[in-house]
C-alpha positions in Angstrom: -235.7 12.4 -57.7 -238.9 14.2 -57.0 -240.9 13.2 -53.9 -244.3 11.8 -55.2 -244.9 9.5 -52.2 -244.3 10.9 -48.8 -242.5 8.8 -46.2 -242.5 10.0 -42.6 -239.6 9.5 -40.1 -241.8 7.1 -38.1 -242.7 5.1 -41.2 -239.0 4.8 -42.1 -238.1 3.7 -38.6 -240.7 0.9 -38.8 -239.5 -0.2 -42.3 -235.9 -0.3 -41.2 -236.7 -2.9 -38.5 -236.3 -5.5 -41.3 -232.6 -4.4 -41.7 -229.6 -4.6 -39.4 -228.5 -1.0 -40.1 -229.0 0.6 -36.7 -231.2 3.5 -35.6 -232.6 6.0 -38.1 -230.9 9.3 -37.6 -232.1 11.4 -40.6 -234.5 11.3 -43.6 -234.3 13.8 -46.4 -236.3 13.9 -49.6 -234.3 14.4 -52.8 -235.8 17.0 -55.1 -234.0 16.6 -58.4 -235.3 14.4 -61.2 -238.8 13.4 -62.4 -239.6 9.7 -62.2 -239.2 8.0 -58.8 -239.3 9.1 -55.2 -235.9 9.2 -53.5 -234.8 9.9 -50.0 -231.4 10.1 -48.3 -231.5 7.7 -45.3 -228.9 8.1 -42.5 -228.6 5.4 -39.9 -226.1 4.5 -37.2 -224.2 2.4 -39.8 -224.0 5.0 -42.6 -225.9 6.8 -45.4 -228.1 5.1 -47.9 -230.6 6.0 -50.7 -234.2 4.8 -50.5 -236.1 4.6 -53.8 -239.9 4.2 -54.1 -240.7 3.2 -57.6 -243.6 5.2 -59.1 -243.7 3.6 -62.5 -242.0 0.2 -62.4 -243.8 -2.8 -61.1 -242.4 -5.3 -58.6 -242.1 -7.8 -61.4 -239.9 -5.5 -63.5 -237.5 -4.4 -60.7 -235.4 -7.5 -60.1 -233.6 -6.7 -63.4 -232.4 -3.4 -62.1 -231.6 -4.6 -58.6 -229.7 -7.6 -59.9 -227.9 -5.5 -62.6 -226.5 -3.1 -60.0 -225.4 -6.0 -57.8 -223.7 -7.6 -60.8 -221.9 -4.4 -61.9 -220.9 -3.4 -58.3 -219.4 -6.9 -57.7 -217.3 -6.5 -60.9 -215.8 -3.2 -59.9 -218.2 -0.7 -61.6 -218.7 2.2 -59.2 -222.5 2.1 -58.8 -224.9 1.7 -55.9 -225.0 -1.7 -54.3 -228.5 -2.9 -53.2 -228.8 -3.6 -49.5 -230.5 -6.8 -48.5 -232.8 -7.1 -45.4 -232.6 -9.7 -42.7 -234.5 -12.1 -45.0 -232.0 -11.7 -47.8 -234.4 -9.5 -49.9 -233.2 -6.4 -51.8 -236.7 -5.3 -52.8 -239.6 -4.5 -50.5 -242.7 -2.4 -50.3 -243.3 0.9 -48.5 -246.5 3.0 -48.6 -247.9 0.8 -51.3 -244.9 1.2 -53.6 -242.1 -1.2 -54.4 -239.0 0.1 -52.5 -235.3 -0.6 -52.3 -232.4 0.7 -50.3 -228.9 1.1 -51.9 -225.5 2.3 -50.8 -224.8 6.0 -51.0 -221.7 6.9 -53.1 -219.2 9.7 -52.5 -219.0 12.8 -54.7 -221.5 15.2 -56.3 -222.7 16.0 -59.8 -220.8 18.6 -61.9 -222.4 21.5 -63.6 -219.6 22.3 -66.0 -217.7 19.2 -67.1 -214.2 19.4 -68.3 -212.4 17.1 -70.8 -211.0 15.3 -67.8 -214.5 14.5 -66.5 -215.6 13.4 -69.9 -212.6 11.0 -70.2 -213.7 9.5 -66.9 -217.2 9.0 -68.3 -216.0 7.4 -71.5 -213.8 5.0 -69.6 -216.4 3.9 -67.1 -219.1 3.6 -69.7 -217.0 1.2 -71.7 -216.1 -0.7 -68.6 -219.8 -1.0 -67.7 -220.7 -2.2 -71.2 -218.0 -5.0 -71.0 -219.1 -6.0 -67.5 -222.7 -6.1 -68.6 -221.9 -8.7 -71.2 -221.9 -11.4 -68.6 -225.3 -10.3 -67.1 -227.8 -12.9 -68.2 -231.2 -11.1 -67.7 -232.7 -8.9 -70.4 -234.9 -5.9 -70.4 -236.3 -4.3 -73.5 -236.0 -0.5 -73.9 -239.3 1.0 -72.8 -238.3 4.3 -74.5 -237.9 2.6 -77.9 -238.9 3.7 -81.4 -242.6 2.8 -80.7 -242.5 4.9 -77.5 -241.0 7.8 -79.4 -243.7 7.6 -82.1 -246.5 7.4 -79.6 -245.1 10.3 -77.5 -244.6 12.4 -80.6 -248.2 12.0 -81.6 -249.2 13.2 -78.1 -247.0 16.3 -77.9 -246.9 17.3 -81.6 -250.1 19.4 -81.5 -248.5 21.5 -78.8 -245.4 22.5 -80.9 -245.0 25.4 -83.2 -245.0 24.7 -86.9 -241.2 24.7 -87.3 -240.6 22.2 -84.5 -243.5 20.1 -85.6 -242.0 19.7 -89.0 -238.6 18.9 -87.6 -240.1 16.2 -85.4 -242.0 14.7 -88.4 -238.8 14.6 -90.5 -236.8 13.1 -87.6 -239.3 10.3 -87.1 -239.2 9.6 -90.9 -235.4 9.4 -90.6 -235.6 7.0 -87.7 -237.8 4.6 -89.6 -235.0 4.2 -92.2 -232.2 4.2 -89.7 -231.0 0.6 -89.3 -229.1 -0.2 -86.2 -229.6 -4.0 -86.1 -226.0 -4.9 -86.9 -224.5 -2.6 -84.2 -223.0 -4.1 -81.0 -225.7 -4.5 -78.3 -225.8 -5.2 -74.6 -226.7 -3.7 -71.3 -226.9 0.1 -71.4 -227.5 2.7 -68.6 -229.8 4.7 -70.9 -229.7 7.9 -68.8 -226.0 8.7 -68.1 -226.5 12.5 -67.6 -224.4 14.7 -65.4 -227.0 14.5 -62.6 -226.6 10.7 -62.6 -222.9 10.7 -62.1 -221.0 11.6 -58.9 -217.6 13.2 -59.3 -215.0 13.5 -56.5 -212.9 16.3 -57.9 -211.6 15.1 -61.2 -212.1 11.4 -60.3 -215.3 9.4 -60.8 -217.3 8.7 -57.6 -219.9 6.6 -59.2 -222.9 6.1 -61.5 -226.4 6.2 -60.1 -230.0 5.8 -61.2 -230.0 2.6 -63.2 -233.8 2.4 -63.5 -233.8 3.1 -67.2 -231.2 0.5 -67.8 -232.0 -2.0 -70.5 -230.6 -4.0 -73.4 -230.1 -2.0 -76.5 -227.4 -0.6 -78.9 -224.2 0.3 -77.0 -223.6 3.3 -79.3 -227.0 4.7 -78.3 -225.7 4.8 -74.6 -222.6 6.7 -75.8 -224.7 9.2 -77.7 -226.9 9.8 -74.7 -223.9 10.6 -72.6 -222.3 12.8 -75.3 -225.5 14.9 -75.7 -225.3 16.0 -72.1 -221.6 15.9 -71.2 -220.1 17.2 -74.4 -222.3 20.0 -75.7 -222.5 23.7 -75.0 -225.6 25.6 -73.8 -226.3 26.3 -77.5 -226.5 22.6 -78.2 -223.3 22.4 -80.1 -220.7 19.7 -79.6 -217.6 20.8 -77.7 -214.6 19.2 -79.6 -212.3 18.8 -76.7 -214.8 17.2 -74.4 -216.1 14.9 -77.2 -212.6 13.8 -78.2 -211.8 13.0 -74.5 -214.9 10.9 -74.0 -214.7 8.9 -77.3 -210.9 8.3 -77.0 -211.3 7.0 -73.4 -214.2 4.8 -74.4 -212.3 3.5 -77.5 -209.3 2.6 -75.4 -211.4 0.2 -73.3 -213.9 -1.1 -75.9 -212.7 -0.3 -79.5 -215.5 1.2 -81.6 -216.2 -0.3 -85.0 -216.5 1.2 -88.5 -220.2 0.4 -88.4 -220.6 2.5 -85.2 -218.7 5.3 -86.9 -221.1 5.3 -89.8 -224.1 5.3 -87.5 -222.7 8.0 -85.2 -224.4 11.1 -86.6 -227.8 9.4 -86.8 -227.4 8.0 -83.3 -226.9 11.4 -81.8 -230.1 12.5 -83.5 -232.1 9.5 -82.1 -230.7 10.1 -78.6 -231.6 13.8 -78.7 -235.1 13.1 -80.0 -235.7 10.6 -77.1 -235.0 13.2 -74.5 -236.7 16.1 -76.3 -239.8 14.1 -76.4 -239.6 12.9 -72.8 -239.1 16.5 -71.5 -241.9 17.8 -73.7 -244.2 15.1 -72.2 -243.1 15.8 -68.6 -243.6 19.6 -69.2 -247.1 19.3 -70.7 -248.4 16.2 -68.9 -246.7 16.4 -65.4 -247.0 13.8 -62.7 -248.1 15.4 -59.4 -245.5 15.4 -56.8 -244.6 17.1 -53.5 -241.2 18.2 -54.9 -241.0 18.5 -58.7 -238.2 19.4 -61.1 -239.2 19.6 -64.8 -236.3 19.9 -67.2 -236.2 22.2 -70.1 -237.1 20.5 -73.4 -235.5 23.4 -75.5 -232.1 22.0 -74.5 -232.6 18.9 -76.6 -234.5 20.8 -79.3 -231.3 22.8 -79.9 -229.2 19.6 -79.8 -231.4 17.8 -82.3 -231.4 20.8 -84.6 -227.7 21.1 -84.6 -227.2 17.4 -85.0 -229.4 17.5 -88.1 -227.7 20.6 -89.6 -224.1 19.5 -88.8 -224.3 15.8 -89.7 -221.3 16.0 -92.1 -219.1 17.7 -89.5 -220.2 15.3 -86.7 -219.2 12.3 -88.9 -215.6 13.6 -88.8 -215.5 14.0 -85.0 -214.5 10.4 -84.3 -211.6 8.6 -82.6 
């Protein structure tokens, strides 16, 4: 993600003395994203990803580190944290908590096909099942309370039409009961730029630092809102069908999840509309920054509201 904390080649050389990874050969900042500082780190033994955590505290991070380890050891293609010579997977660099993880093969796709979406549905269901045996818990920091607080902050910056849509959506969410839906570990940010594809095959899932315990259907809705919509914010039937059918084949979806599906797509769209509005109007200073367009999710939310009856029929 964006480089907010600079790490020099010499600093990285010194930090790597705690590992048995050989000499440092190359260090490159990663410009995409908006939350943490990431670098590609190449040593004599391979390529890794260094993350310096800009928001999470050292006390919060064991959940994410342990979750990636848990999932990787159960066959989920995700980064595996690298432990230093003292057996520690979490350290500190330039005053920030820092971790090194394995670098996966593949690259993100700009224009996903139904085949790609089927891969996403399958691996997301597999991840949800594998996460069921993970004992630690993390509350969702971008929950309903966060959405309400962020909405209050950005609403004065919206035009009247969008302000009214946001107010109606928050009122809808207050009556939207998800307590009886299946819950567990979710990725919470499974966008195209957080998935690596090797051709038509999945290379791996990355960036687990929003992962938490929440409604599983919410995780599916987040993925669908990025993988299965057109630039106009409209669901693409072929991609949506591929993702849902592949997911359902691994973890069958329930009637309660079907009933909640149109509303969950709205909640997922609202969460990212708000976060992008906040990042646009209240940016965090960084050496390399990449603010994403909030209008993308404004369109998705508007279409989800207007086409709720049609969306209810687009199911497995």
